[in-house]
N, C-alpha and C positions, 0 to 999 in steps of 0.2 A: 738157282745160284740166286745170293743175298746180294741186291742191289742198292741196298739203303740202310748199311750197316749202322752209319751214324746217326739216323733217325730213332728217335726214342718213343716209345707209346706211351701216350698218357690217357687215352678213351679209347674202347672199343664199341664201336658204334651199331653193329651189327652183325649177323652172319648170312651168307649165301649158302642156301642148300641146292646141289645140281640133281635134278629130277628128270624124268623122262617126260611127265607131263606137268608143265608148269602150272596151268590152270586148276588141275584136279588138286595139286600140293597147295596152292594157294587157298583154294576153298577149304581143303581139309584144316589148315591151321587157323581159319578164320574160325571155322565151326567147332572144332577141336579144343582151341586154347584162347581164341580171341586174339591171337598175335597181329600186331601191325608192322611197323617198318623195323623192328629190330631183327625179325626173320625174314627174309627175301629167298626168292628162288628163281632159277634160270635153268634152261633145256639144256641136256647133258646125255650124252650115250657113252660118257668113259666106262671102260671095263670096270667091275669092281665084284666080289664076292666075300659072303662072310661078314665077320665083324669089321666095321669101317674104321675102328680104332678111337671112336669119339662118342660122348653122349651130352645131350643136353638137360639140366636139372632146371626145373619150374619151382622155384622157392615158395611157399605160401605161408599163411598164418595158423591154420589150424586143420585138424585131420577133417573135418568135413568140407574143406576147400579141397584137399588132396582128392576126396571121393568125388566132388562136382566136378573137377577137371579129368579124372579119370574116366567117369562115365560119359562125359561130352567127347574124350576123344574114342572111346570104343565105339559110339554111336556113330562116329564121322568116320569109322572105317580102321581104326587102328586095332593091331594084335596084341592080344595081354601078354608079357613077358612076366610080370609079377603082380599079382593083385593087391589091392589096398590091404596093408597091414600093418600093425602098431610095432613098434619093438623098444628097446631099453632108450634108444636117443630119439625116438619120435614116432612119424607116421610115414608111410611113402609107397609108391607104387611104380611099375615102369612099364612102359607100352613103346611099341616099334610103329612107325607111321607107315602108310601105305609106300610112301618113297624109300622106305629103308633106313631112315635116321631113326635113332633109339632117344626116347625121352623119359626123364624121371621125374615125377611130382613128389614133393617131401616137404615137410615141417619139422621142426625139433619139438613144437609142443605137443603134450600128450592128451589134453583135453580142449574140447570146444568153447570158445568164449562168446559165440553169435551163431547167427544163422548162417549157413553156407553160401560162401560167394565163389566167383571165379577169377578173383582178385590175384595177380602175380605179383610177389614183391621184388624178387630178383630172378634173374636169367644167368644161369651159371654153364659155360661151355668146360666140360673135362675132356683134356687130351690124352690119350693113352701113349704114353713113353716107354720105348725100349730100355733107355736109361735115364731115368729120373735126374739124377745131379747135373748130367751134361744138358738135359733139356732146360733143366732150371737157371742154369748158368747162362744159357743162350738166352733166356726172357730177361733175366736180371741184367745183362749185358745191353738191353735195349731199353731199359728204364722203369720195369716194372719192380716193384717190392714185393718181398715176400711177407705176405700175412700170418701165414701158419706153415709150417713144415714139420712133417714126423713121418719116419719111415718111408713108404713108397707113396706119400701124397704132399703135394704142393698147393697153397691156395694163395695166389696172387692177392695183393690190395689194390683193388682197381678204384676204389674210391667210389664218387657218384656216376661211374661209367655204367650206360644203359646195359652192358654185358660183361660178366665177370668170367675170370678165366681161372681153370686149376689142372695141375698135372697128377695122373695116376699110372702107375705101373699097369700096363697094357693088359696082363692077364688078370689083375686084380679088379681093372674097370670091367671086363668084359664078365666077370663072375658076378661084380655087383649088379650088373645088369640083367644077368640071368640069361646069356648067350655063351656060346662057345668062342675061344678067345681067335680062333683061327680065320683069316681072312687075307684076301690079297686085293691089289688092283688100286682104284682112285678113292681116297677118303670122302669124296664128294662134298666137301666143305669148303668154304673158304671164310676167314675170319676178317672180319673189316674193321681197320681202326684208322688212326691219324699217323702211323708209324712206316708207311710205305708199303712196298710190295717186297716179299721175300719170303722163302721156305724154310721153315724149323727142321732141326735134326731128325724129325719124323715123319719127314714128307708133308706137315700140313701148311697150306698155302694161306698166306694173307694179302691182302689189297685194302683200297680205298674204296671201292664201290659195294 
């Protein structure tokens, strides 16, 4: 139930992942990506199976950085969903963390401009929506401006927010991540913002911690 419909979202501070082993998950995210306060973990045994309906993208500056983060994630225990590959739009890869969350690493650059680093320019959460226009309106009503919108994809303009937000048709998001679209149970993620606590049309929960 939505309890704070009148509170607008101006910034997304972090995400909280529900995991079976918080200590192991925290160690993975530190070793794999060097992530700090933007990604939190908490213990949960909420039932979940298959695709959880979301991905987290790490946007970097060049292909060498994609490879560096991909390699550190795999070394830390991630499963490979899509190996590093160049395409018409840039370069990317996808992995699944030991806790089950799916992570994409991507850049729009096609050539390296310097030595590889593990610097992350942006973190973007993509939520799989059953009805993109409905979910889009839901977030617009909570103060988020649309940055880009075409077909089954919406990118919200979140300014200097530590975390960006987008919507993608659920099946298209699963295909993009390289996994089957079927899944049920808990999403096992909470998005944390200044917009209060609520649940969106696709069952994604928002909070303040």
